[in-house]
C-alpha positions, 0 to 999 in steps of 0.5 A, a space after each residue: 686743520 681739516 680732515 679729508 672726505 671722499 668727494 660726493 655730489 660733484 663726481 656724481 654730476 660729472 659722471 652723470 653728464 658723461 652718460 647723457 652726452 648723446 641722447 639723440 644720436 640719430 637726429 639730423 640737424 634742423 629736422 627736429 629741434 629739441 629745446 629743454 628748460 630745467 628748473 630746480 626749486 628748493 622746497 624747505 617746507 618738505 626738505 626736497 628739491 623739486 625738479 621740472 624738465 620741460 622739453 619742446 620738440 618741433 618737427 621741421 621735416 616735411 613729408 617726402 614723396 618718392 616714385 615707385 614706378 611709372 604710375 606709382 609714388 610713395 609719400 613719406 611722413 616723418 614724426 618723432 615720439 621719444 625723448 631722453 632725460 637724465 634723472 638723479 638716482 636719488 630722485 623719486 617717481 617721475 611724472 611725465 605728461 605732454 600737451 597731446 596726451 600721456 607719456 610713457 617712460 622706460 628705464 634705459 640705463 642706470 649709472 652710479 649717479 644718474 639713471 636714463 629714462 626714455 619718454 614716449 609721447 604722442 607723435 609729433 608731425 611736420 610743423 607740430 611742436 610737442 611739449 613733454 613735461 617730467 617732474 620729480 622730487 629729490 629727497 633733501 633732508 639731513 643725511 639723505 642719500 646724495 648731496 642735495 639739501 633743502 633746509 631752512 638754514 642750508 640748501 645744496 644742489 647741482 643742476 644739470 640741463 636737458 634738451 639737445 639743441 638748446 635749453 636753459 637751467 634755473 634754480 629757485 631758492 627762498 628769499 633770505 638765502 645767500 647763494 654761492 656757486 661751488 663748481 660748474 657754470 655760475 648762474 645769474 640771479 634773474 629775479 628776487 620777488 614773491 619770496 623767492 630768488 631765481 637764478 638762471 643760465 639763460 639760453 645755452 647750446 647743448 644743454 645736456 652738457 651744462 651743469 652748475 653746483 651751488 649752496 645757499 645758507 641762511 644762518 639766521 634760521 640756525 637753531 642754537 643750543 649752548 652747552 658747557 664742557 670743561 669750563 668752555 662754553 660751546 654754541 651748537 648751531 644746527 639745522 632746524 630740521 636736524 635735532 638729532 645732530 645737535 644732540 649727538 654733537 653736544 654729547 660728544 663735545 661734553 665727553 671729549 673736551 675733558 679727555 682732550 685736555 687730559 691728553 694734551 695738557 692744554 686748556 680751552 681758550 675760553 669765551 664761546 666756541 661755535 660748532 655749526 652743522 654743514 652739508 656733506 659737500 659744503 666743506 668740499 673734500 673735508 668733514 670738518 674745519 676750524 677757524 682760529 680767527 673766528 673761534 668757530 668749528 664747522 662739522 658736517 651733518 654726517 660727522 661721527 664721534 672721532 670727527 668731533 674729537 678731531 675738530 675739537 683738537 683743531 681748536 689748538 692744532 691749527 695754523 696759529 700753533 704749527 707751521 706745517 699742515 702735517 703737524 696739525 693733522 698728525 696731532 688732530 688724528 692722534 687726538 681722535 683717541 679722546 673719543 674712546 676705544 671703539 670710536 676711532 681708528 688707530 693710526 697704523 703705519 702707512 702703505 708705500 708712498 703712492 707718489 713719485 720720488 721720496 715720501 714727503 709730508 712737507 708739501 701737503 696736497 689739498 683736494 678739489 673737484 679737479 683732483 685725480 685718483 693719484 692725488 686722492 691716494 697721496 692725500 690719504 697717505 699724508 693723513 695716515 703718515 702724519 698721524 702714525 708719526 705723531 702716534 709713534 712719538 707719543 707712545 715713545 715718550 709717554 702721555 705725561 711727557 707728551 703733555 709737557 711737549 705740547 704745553 711748552 710749544 703752546 707758550 713758546 718755550 725753548 726746548 733746551 732747558 736751563 734756567 727756570 722758567 724757561 726762556 722763549 724759543 729763539 725761533 719766534 713761535 708760535 706757530 711752532 716749526 718742525 725743528 722746534 717740535 723735534 727739539 721739544 720731543 727730544 729734550 722734553 720727551 725722549 731724553 727724560 723718558 730714558 730713550 738712549 738713542 738720541 737720533 730716534 726721533 729725527 730718524 723718524 722725521 727723516 723717513 717722511 721727508 721732513 728734514 734734509 739729511 745734512 741738517 740732521 748729521 750736524 744736529 746729531 753731532 752737536 746733540 751728542 756734545 751737548 749731552 756730554 757737557 750736560 752730564 759734566 755740568 752736574 747741578 749747574 744749568 747750561 747757559 743760554 749761550 749754549 742752548 740758544 744756538 742749539 735751539 736755532 740749529 746754528 750748531 757751529 756757534 753752539 759747539 764753540 760755546 760748548 768748548 768754552 763752557 767745558 773749560 769753565 766746568 773743568 776749572 770748577 772741578 779742579 777747585 773742588 778736587 784741589 783740597 781745602 774744602 773749596 767749591 764754586 757751587 752757589 757762588 757768583 761763578 755758577 750764577 754767571 755761568 748759568 746766566 751767560 747769554 753770549 759767547 762774550 759772556 762765557 769768555 769773560 767768565 772763563 778768564 775770571 774762573 781761571 783766576 778763581 782756580 789759581 786763588 783757590 789753589 793758593 787757599 788750599 795750600 794755606 789750609 794744608 800748611 795750617 792744618 799740618 804738623 808744626 815744629 817746636 820753633 813753628 809753634 812758638 813762632 805762631 804764638 799770638 798769630 792767627 793764619 786761620 783768620 787770613 784763610 777764612 778771609 780768603 775762603 770768603 773771597 772765593 765764595 764771592 768770586 774775588 780771586 785777587 782778595 783771596 790770593 792776597 789773604 792766602 799768601 799772608 797765611 802762607 808767609 806767616 806759617 813759612 816764617 814761623 820757624 825763624 820767628 820761633 828760633 828768635 823768640 826762644 833765643 830771646 827767652 834763653 838770654 832773658 833766663 840767663 840774665 835773670 839767673 845772673 841777677 838772682 845770683 848777684 842779689 843772693 851774693 849781696 844778701 849774704 854776709 861775706 866770710 872773712 878770715 879774722 886777723 888774730 894776732 899771735 898769742 891772742 885768743 879768738 874770743 867773743 868781741 876780740 875781732 871786728 873791723 880793723 881800725 880805719 875800716 868802714 864797718 859797712 865795708 867790713 860787714 857788707 852793705 845790706 841789699 837795696 831791696 828785699 829787707 824791711 825798712 829799719 825802724 828809727 834808731 833807739 836813743 843813744 846808749 850809755 857810754 859803756 854800752 857798745 854793740 856796734 851796728 847790727 846787720 840789716 838782715 837780722 844778724 847779731 851785732 859784732 862786739 867791739 874789736 879788742 885793742 890791737 897790740 903794737 905790731 912786732 918788728 917782724 910784721 907779725 901781730 900778737 894775739 889780742 888780749 881777751 875781752 873782759 868777761 861779760 856781765 852775769 846776764 850774758 854776752 849780750 845782756 838780758 833780753 826782755 822777759 817775754 818779747 825776745 828770746 834769750 841770746 845764745 852764749 858767746 862761743 868759746 875763745 879760740 886758742 891763743 896762737 900767733 899767725 901771720 896776716 892773711 888777706 880775706 879770701 875771694 868773695 864767695 856768696 856760698 849757698 843761698 842764705 837760709 832764713 836764720 829765724 827771727 832776728 834778735 831785736 833787743 840784745 839787752 842793756 848795752 855795755 856801759 864802757 867798752 873801753 877804748 877802741 883798739 886801732 886796727 892794724 894795717 891790712 894787706 888786701 890784694 883783692 879788688 876794692 869793695 865798692 862803697 855800699 853807702 854810709 855805714 849802718 847805724 844801729 837802728 834799734 830793735 828791728 821790726 818783727 818778721 814772720 818766718 
């Protein structure tokens, strides 16, 4: 807030008054009465204080006579011709006169603040009064030695009394000044006329012990000079007599503002900031002060470049920014660096603590006129220690991170970073407490700077008595756990449920929250390591983790994350089953099924934090894959059955398409000549030759017109076989049950067995086979049905066998046939000669 200054005018006066305590030690009471009237006049025209001391010495001791023998008497006459006055060492020449002639003066003693003068005046005898007047002027221009000022805008002085028995003190200041008394005995305004104000003490006893200090201001007479620095407007208000101060301070401000903003990262508040000149004693023991309420700085006339930077920094570092004076003064002292090399004194380690007990920066000692030397030494130590502490920390974290710390403090950000932008500090600043400042330095400075010792800053705070050791032990433990958790969190930000208690120094609450957060992160890692390429990153789990503000939020999230981890394990199992090798049965069983669709659905449910949906979908995929083996076996069995059934059907159809091969019954002695065999009488030709298949052959064309009576070939087979000639008439059965061989058929016409085919449309019929030799044999039943090999296409069927035989003769009755085979199922009506079949393509 302010910067300390060695006391000036007041100690000078106090020491001077001690020196003048006994100016007339040899005077007896009432023999002589010395009355003094001292007047101080503020002469603004000459920038000086004009002093008049008027001593009135009355001799009350009459002459005396003493006997010197029987006839002798001695007459004693008493007189006084000396007086003593105290004159400030800054005073100019003293002019002394009396109402009876010249007054001689001689210097008796010289102290640090006053010199004692002996005034010798014409002797004053009994009943006489001698009036001695001494006048002098004290130089009171800006920066004049001592604490006297007499300017048009500011005046300052301390008035002391003279005289031994009684006296008075008066101060005269110009009209328009506001007068305030700073120490000693206040004076009373006696008059305000003729352009001056007169303040007086009235009659006082022992006036040589009386003193009063005052300052008078007339702001209307200040000279204003406006400048702009770093976008900030400043109004430099100086005394009219001190243009040099206005020039110096204005130049320093223009240099320092940008340097301070670069150093702190902070910006000036805007508007207009007044910087007003003050007397050296005007601010008491300080050389500068800043009021955040009025946005005004007051800097003494003797200021230097470092002081300007110091006070400018108080635009930020004041009671509205920090809660403790050592913080304000420490950062302001460090900010003096903005004045540039050679213009400030670096803050070094302080000497040993001059007070009693342990070092303590928390109880700041302010100085006043009653402060002792020990008080001054303690104050010196506090300024030095606070500046050294801040300098040490700033050097450890570096300029860039110092700016980060101060900017975060200025906008009351929580020290422990999580979400962006950072939340407000739970300690409700600014002003920022030492706890928040330490956290900011650690979390925004030390840790990012790579300082390994997490306790380095707090140890320095402890060395200067800022914190109790027990608080720091608990803090150290909690911060160790916090940074372990922070490392394990990876890309996840720690929630306010953890960071808030850390920032408010409720470490037990923070540790409870960190236990829960650790469990959640462990489940997250379990999901990531569980296979299946699953992750909880950028899912609602991460979002809710980072947004958790209370322990209840973390507890709810932990329960959800457990379910999420279980679901993720099931999804990973499903993916492993789906991506693994499958047996033949599983492959067949999975035909037409898509477990990947369920896995995809489950994965999406994991990403949206719907563990129940994820588990259900994953279980469907698992069940589908695990049941695929049985499903495949069933499917293959069905296929095998279908194949066997198909083979049977094909075989059956093939058998039906082929002509049955029967052994013809040839009577004994008959020849196996063409046309000599055929269906026995009474046997349906369709049964004898076999029914054509129901499908697979082209539809028969309409039958031809009936042949002549002598044309008989019988019905051709449906599949394109040659029509059999009519059977020969059977011989009468012998008595023995044997049949005689049938007679040979009549020879065919000259054109061939079947007659002449058309000249160009059909090929010629082959000649009939030679007749078998005549033999007699017994009747043999037809062999069991044998479809034989598949019937090969015999070529194009004979469409037109030529002209029919006109007269086949009477039909030969068929002998009875013994048939032990199962009856042939009726294939339908016998095939009637359909006429020439439709042409087919081979």
